[in-house]
N, C-alpha and C positions, 0 to 999 in steps of 0.2 A: 384045389377042389374041380370035381368035374360038372358042369352046369347041366341039370336036367328039365326037360319041357315037355309038360303033360298037358296036351291039349283037352279043354273042357266041353266044348260043342262044336258043331260044324261051322257055325256062322263066324265065332270069335272066341276068343278066350283061351288062356294056358296058364296053368301053374309053374313056377320057375322055382327050383331046388338048385341047392350046391353053391350057393353064393352068400356071403355075408356084406349087407348093405350096410353095417354100420363101419367098415373100414373100406377103403378105398379100394374100389375094383379095377382089375388089370384090365388093359387095353382089350384084350380076348374077350374077357368076360363082357366088357362093355359093348363089342361088337357084337356077339352072341347075341344080348340082349335085345339089340337093336334091329337084328335079323327076326327075331322072335317076335318083335313088335309089329313089324310090315308084315308077318305071316297072321298073326293071331289079333291085332289091333288093340287087346287089354291084355295085360300080365298082371298076375296076382304072386306077392310073395307072403308066406308065413313066417313070424317068429322074427321080425325084425325091429328090435325097440329103438327106433332111429331118434336122436334129438334132432330139434330145428336145423342145427347146422350140418349135420350129417345128412340129413334130407334134401338140403339144398345142395350140397355138395354133390350127392348123387345125380340130381336133376341137371344141375350145369354142366354135367358130362355130354349132354344131348342137346344143349343150346343154351342162348341166354334167358335168364329168369324175369319174370314179369312182375310188378308190384300192383296188386289189385288196387283200384281207387276207391271202394265202396268198402269192403269187406275189412275188419281188423287184421293185424297182423302179429307176428311175434317181433318185439321191439328190437333185440339184437339181431333178429334174422328178419327184415322186412319182406324178403323174396318169399317168405312162408306165411299165408294167411291162415287164418284161425276160424273154423266153424263150430261155434259153441253154442248150442241151442239154449244155455243160462245166460247167454249175452246178446246174440246176433237171433233175429226172426230170419230163418232160411227157408221158409215156403218156396222162395223162389227155385230151390234146387228140387222142390217134389214136382218138377214137371220135365217133360223131355226136353233136354237142351244141349247144346254145345257148347262149351266154355268160351268167353268172350268174343263171339262172332263180330260184335259191334266194332271191334278193331278193324284197322286196315289189313292188319295180319294177325289174324287169329292164332289161337295157341297151337303150337306141334302136339304138345302134349302136357299131361300132368301126372304128377306123383302125389298118391293122397295115402295119408297114415293114420290108422286108428287109433286115437290116444286113449279114449273113456268111452264104452259103449253101453246101451241099454241092456238089460238083462235076456231081452228078447225083441225083434224088430229091426228097424234101421238098417234095414238091407240095400244094396244099392244094385240099379240094373244097368246093363250098357246094350246098345244095339248097334247093327254094323249096317253103315251107310252102303258100304260095298254090296254086300247081299240085298238091300232093298233095291239098290238100283239094277242090279242085274236079274231080280226077279220082274220087273217091270215090262211089260210088253213092249216091241219093237216100236210100234207108233208112238207110244207114249214117250219112251227114251229119244226118239227123234224130235216130237215135240219140246221137251225140256230142254235138250241139248242146245246151247247159244242162248237161253233166259236168262236174266239176273232177277236177283229177290233183294229187297231192302232189310236190314237188320237194324234193330234199334235198341239201346242201351235201357229206354225207359220201359220197355214192355215187361222183362223182368225186375226192373228197380224202379216202379212207380215212386212219385213223390209222396204219396199218402202214407207209405210204409218206410220210406228211406230218407225224409225230410221233416222227421217229427221233432227234433231241436234244433236250436241255430246252429250249431257245429255241423248238425247233419246235413241240413239244408244247405249250408255253403258248399261241404263237399259235393252234395249232389249236382248242386248248379254248375260247379266247377266241372264235375265228371261230364254233364251234359254238355258244355260249350265245347271241351275239347273231345269230346267223342258225338258228332251228331250223325243221324242216320247215314248208312252207307249201302253200297251194292254189293254182292256178292254173287258168282254163278252159282245157278240152281245145281248144277251137276259140275263137281269138282275133280278135278284130276289130280290123281296122288303126286306129289312132287318127285317121289323116288321110285315107287313101283310102276307108277303110268297106268294105274286101276282106276276107274271113274267112282263116284261114289256121289249120293244124293248128299245136298248141302243144304237143307234147310232144317229149322227146328222152332219148335214151337215156343220156346223162351224168348228168341230175340227176332225171327223172321216176321215181318209184318205184311207185306206182299210182294206179288211178283210183277215187275215194274211193266212188263212187255204187254199184261192182260188188263182188261178192266176190271173194276172192283168186283163184280160178280162171277167172274171167270177165275181172277185169283184167288178170291175166297174160297171157291169151289175145288179148286185144285191143290191149294194149300191143304185143306181139310183132308182131300184123298191122301195127300203124301204125308202127313203127319199120322194118319192112321196106318197107313203101308209100312212105314218106317219102322213102327215097332210092333210090328206082328211078331208073335211068340217064338217062330222058328229065325228069327233074326238078332235073337236077344239071348242074354246070360244074367243070371242074377246071383250075387255074391254075398254070402252070410257071413258078417265079418267076425273075425276074433283080435282080441287087444294085439297092437303090434302088427297087423296085418300092412300089407303095403300093396297098392295098386297103382298101375303105369299103364296110360293109356294113350292111344294115336287121337289125338282130338281132331285131326283133320278128316276122319273117315267114321267117326262114332256118335253118338249121342248118349246120355245117360241120363237116371232118372233115381234120385235118392229118397227112398220111400219114408213119409213122414206118418208114420204109423205107432209111434213109441211113447208120444207125451203123456203125463209130465216127466218121463224119465229124461236122463241128460245123455247128449252126445258129443262128441269132440272129436273132431278132425282136423289135421293140419293137410295143407296142401301146397305144392310148390308148382308153378305153372310156366312151361317152357315156351317161350315164343316161336313163332314157326313164320310163313313167308305167305304173301299176298296170293289168295287162292285165284286159280285158271282153270 
C-alpha cells in the first residue's frame, strides 16, 4: 500500500493513510512515518483498532518504551498506560504540557490510541514549539538561548491528588525520590532536524534558573501564553480507534476536560528520548 500524507495546518499536523498499524509495518513505511513526524510533529491515523501489544510493537519501532511511574497500565503490556476517567483523575492532562519532562531523557514521542470516547467533547490540542520559537523576536530568542529551566514531577502530580491511599502514597513518594527536580534548556535543539524549539511547559516547568523569582515568573507566563497561540496549534476531534503519534521533543498538548460525567479511555505508549541540548 502507498502511504498518503495530508497536511492539516501550517504549524503542525498531518493525517496518514495507506498503512495498517495492526500489522507489522515495513521498513519503508516506518522510515516514511518518521520523516513525516519530523516535518509535521504530530500524525493522525484513522480506523486503527490496535490491541495493546500491537500498539507497543508499533511504538517500539521508533525507540525503547517507558513505563509510567504513576498511571496504571495494561497488566500484560505494561509499556501501555491507561488513561481511563472512570478509574484515574486525569485533570493533569487538561493543561498544556510536554510528557515526562521531569525525566533526564524526556520522551521522544508517544502513540495514543482512542478506545472509548464520549458522545461529544474530549478533543486534544497540540502546539508546535518550533513555530512558537521562530515567532519570537530576535532579542528574546537571544535572551532565552543558553538559559535553563527546572522541571518538577510534583507540579502535575501533587501529593493531595496522587497520594490519597497508602498504596498511592508509597508509589508517589518512590517516584518523587527517583525523579527529583532537574534542569533542561529553555530552547531545545531537535537532535535530528537541528531546528530550535521552545521547551518549557506549564505542566512541569517551575522556574528559569538564571533569573530572579519575579523575572522567571514573568518570562514563563509570557512563554506559556505565547506557545499556545492558535496559529501554533491544531485540534483533533477523536473517533474510536484513531491513533495519534507526536514528536514530544517539539510539541505540547492539552486534553480538553469538557465531557464529564461521560467516560473517556485512551491507551498511550511512550517512546524514550535523549537528553535535551
